[in-house]
C-alpha positions as CSV (number, residue, x, y, z in Angstrom):
1,X,-31.1,-4.5,91.3
2,X,-32.0,-0.9,90.4
3,X,-35.6,-1.4,91.3
4,X,-34.6,-3.0,94.6
5,X,-32.3,-0.1,95.4
6,X,-35.0,2.5,94.5
7,X,-37.6,0.7,96.6
8,X,-35.3,0.4,99.6
9,X,-34.3,4.1,99.4
10,X,-38.0,5.1,99.2
11,X,-39.0,3.0,102.2
12,X,-36.1,4.3,104.3
13,X,-37.1,7.9,103.7
14,X,-40.7,7.1,104.8
15,X,-39.3,5.4,107.9
16,X,-37.2,8.5,108.6
17,X,-40.2,10.8,108.6
18,X,-42.1,8.4,110.9
19,X,-39.3,8.7,113.6
20,X,-40.2,12.3,114.4
21,X,-42.5,12.6,117.4
22,X,-44.1,15.9,118.1
23,X,-43.9,15.4,121.9
24,X,-40.6,14.3,123.4
25,X,-40.9,13.3,127.1
26,X,-37.9,13.7,129.3
27,X,-37.3,14.0,133.0
28,X,-34.9,16.9,132.4
29,X,-35.9,20.5,132.8
30,X,-34.3,23.1,130.5
31,X,-33.6,26.8,130.6
32,X,-32.1,28.9,127.8
33,X,-28.5,28.0,129.0
34,X,-29.3,24.4,128.2
35,X,-29.7,25.4,124.6
36,X,-26.8,27.9,124.5
37,X,-24.4,25.2,125.7
38,X,-25.6,23.1,122.7
39,X,-24.7,25.7,120.1
40,X,-27.8,27.9,120.0
41,X,-26.9,31.5,119.4
42,X,-29.6,33.7,120.9
43,X,-30.4,37.1,119.5
44,X,-33.6,38.2,121.0
45,X,-35.6,37.6,124.3
46,X,-39.3,38.0,124.1
47,X,-41.7,39.4,126.7
48,X,-43.9,36.5,127.7
49,X,-46.5,38.5,129.6
50,X,-49.3,37.4,127.1
51,X,-48.0,33.9,126.4
52,X,-50.0,31.8,129.0
53,X,-47.9,30.0,131.6
54,X,-44.7,30.6,129.8
55,X,-41.7,31.8,131.9
56,X,-39.3,32.7,129.1
57,X,-39.0,32.8,125.3
58,X,-36.1,33.4,122.9
59,X,-35.2,33.7,119.2
60,X,-31.9,32.3,118.1
61,X,-30.0,30.5,115.4
62,X,-28.8,26.9,115.4
63,X,-26.9,25.4,112.4
64,X,-27.9,28.5,110.3
65,X,-31.6,28.0,111.0
66,X,-33.9,30.2,113.0
67,X,-35.3,28.8,116.2
68,X,-37.8,30.0,118.7
69,X,-37.8,28.5,122.2
70,X,-40.6,28.9,124.6
71,X,-39.9,27.7,128.2
72,X,-42.5,26.6,130.7
73,X,-42.2,25.4,134.3
74,X,-43.2,21.8,133.4
75,X,-43.7,19.5,130.5
76,X,-47.4,19.4,131.3
77,X,-47.6,23.2,131.1
78,X,-45.8,23.2,127.7
79,X,-48.2,20.7,126.3
80,X,-51.4,22.1,127.9
81,X,-50.8,25.8,127.4
82,X,-48.2,26.1,124.7
83,X,-49.2,23.7,121.9
84,X,-52.2,25.7,120.7
85,X,-50.0,28.8,120.4
86,X,-47.2,26.9,118.6
87,X,-49.6,25.2,116.2
88,X,-51.1,28.5,115.2
89,X,-47.8,29.9,113.9
90,X,-46.2,26.8,112.3
91,X,-46.9,25.0,109.0
92,X,-48.6,25.9,105.8
93,X,-51.7,27.2,107.6
94,X,-49.8,29.4,110.1
95,X,-51.3,32.7,111.1
96,X,-48.4,35.0,110.6
97,X,-50.1,38.4,110.3
98,X,-53.4,40.1,111.1
99,X,-55.7,40.3,114.1
100,X,-56.0,36.5,114.5
101,X,-52.4,36.1,115.8
102,X,-52.7,34.6,119.3
103,X,-49.4,36.0,120.6
104,X,-48.2,39.3,119.0
105,X,-44.8,39.4,120.6
106,X,-42.2,38.6,117.9
107,X,-44.8,38.1,115.2
108,X,-42.6,39.7,112.5
109,X,-39.9,37.2,113.3
110,X,-42.2,34.3,112.5
111,X,-42.6,35.1,108.8
112,X,-40.1,35.4,106.0
113,X,-40.0,36.7,102.5
114,X,-39.8,33.9,100.0
115,X,-39.1,34.9,96.4
116,X,-41.9,34.2,94.0
117,X,-41.4,31.2,91.7
118,X,-41.2,31.6,87.9
119,X,-41.3,35.4,87.8
120,X,-38.7,37.9,86.9
121,X,-40.4,40.6,88.9
122,X,-38.9,41.5,92.2
123,X,-40.9,40.8,95.3
124,X,-41.7,37.9,97.6
125,X,-44.5,36.2,99.4
126,X,-44.7,36.2,103.2
127,X,-44.5,32.6,104.4
128,X,-44.3,31.1,107.8
129,X,-40.7,30.9,109.0
130,X,-41.4,27.8,111.2
131,X,-42.6,24.7,109.4
132,X,-43.1,22.8,112.6
133,X,-42.3,22.4,116.3
134,X,-41.7,19.9,119.1
135,X,-42.5,19.8,122.7
136,X,-39.2,18.9,124.4
137,X,-39.5,18.5,128.1
138,X,-40.7,21.8,129.5
139,X,-40.0,23.7,126.2
140,X,-41.5,24.2,122.9
141,X,-39.1,24.5,120.0
142,X,-40.2,26.1,116.8
143,X,-37.9,25.3,113.9
144,X,-37.3,27.0,110.6
145,X,-38.1,25.1,107.4
146,X,-40.4,25.3,104.4
147,X,-41.6,21.7,105.0
148,X,-42.6,19.7,108.0
149,X,-39.7,17.3,107.5
150,X,-37.1,20.0,107.1
151,X,-38.3,21.7,110.3
152,X,-38.4,18.5,112.3
153,X,-34.8,17.7,111.2
154,X,-33.7,21.0,112.6
155,X,-35.7,20.5,115.9
156,X,-34.3,17.0,116.3
157,X,-30.7,18.1,115.7
158,X,-31.1,20.8,118.4
159,X,-32.8,18.3,120.8
160,X,-30.0,15.7,120.2
161,X,-27.4,18.4,120.8
162,X,-29.0,19.4,124.1
163,X,-29.2,15.8,125.2
164,X,-25.5,15.2,124.2
165,X,-24.4,18.3,126.2
166,X,-26.0,16.9,129.3
167,X,-23.8,13.8,129.3
């Protein structure tokens, strides 16, 4: 019985991770108020002059996790123009400092100080704040998390909250 329970738990966690889609197609078009009405607390608006085809971008907090939302006119614009920029600042290989950053606005907000493991010395390592992102309709949502799965959970919780608030 124990082995069956362990195997069933292991397989359900694998299935949970497979449920996350990077691109979420919807007919709805969103603005920052769509997210605010879903519980996002905004604390900074970014200048999008050098973020191709973007019409707005915000930093905020949802369920105690940092979020960055980039808004485009259409879903196609978000995919075609925004994914490259989102991919460059998310995940383990994110470019969070230096001359190779594709969009400098808010660059400091996309990194965080993570205490070094197994050391009594003070200090930290600069790590990417956003573990992953989703394209949700005409938006790109970057979500805080040290792992892909943690970030995708945050993104999907926000996405589901936005969908619920539309009903």
